[in-house]
Phi, psi and omega in degrees: 000136179289156186300322184250015177298155181300325178293323179288329179290317177296321175299322184284328183271355184277131186276347178051050171071040176274011184315296181244034185236154185288311174203174188283352180263334182246091195274046173257145179294154173292133183293142172285139176243003174198158175205162176204152180209165174223161183200186172230144179279181177291343175273355180095001182271141181275139178227158181232145174228151176205161177209152183214135175244118173230161175294323181285318184262341188077213181272129177236127179247148175220142175231123186240125179210170176286159178229183183299328181257018175298138178210165179261141178222145175252125177291130181298313184293308195252000175057041180248144185261133182240154172240130179282129180234170179244131176250135176252112184249135182231121177267107184301322182296316183264344182075012178283133170241131182230146178252135178203161183283154180217157179237133176253119179275125179284338182277323181258344181064038175243149178252126176249142174241094188297321178303325175272341190069037187233153184235149175233114186238096175288350178273357184292151175297162180058039170099017179085174181219134171226109184191188180294149174228152175233149181279000000 
């Protein structure tokens, strides 16, 4: 086969099934490191769940829902409506449980936890996303 023949170029450009795999020699799918979902409880209130695994923090789970003082606020600059929520964050390795504030954006349907610098997006492909965000 010639160096620049169409057959050789097709052989070089073919991924051979590397879509969700680490490399062509080790055919195991890449592990998920986060996930998120949303639902409604029996009272009709919306809640969000998420998990994230990292080498530094280990397994972190979060449960976010409305509380008695939850309210809607509209940003003056961007005209986006937010709802205050309460997040229960649990670090599985150390057993520490923390309560902190969270914001639900009604335009993107994402929950941000500013104190952690993390976002929870149940609409992301492949089972949602819960992880760090940057501005």
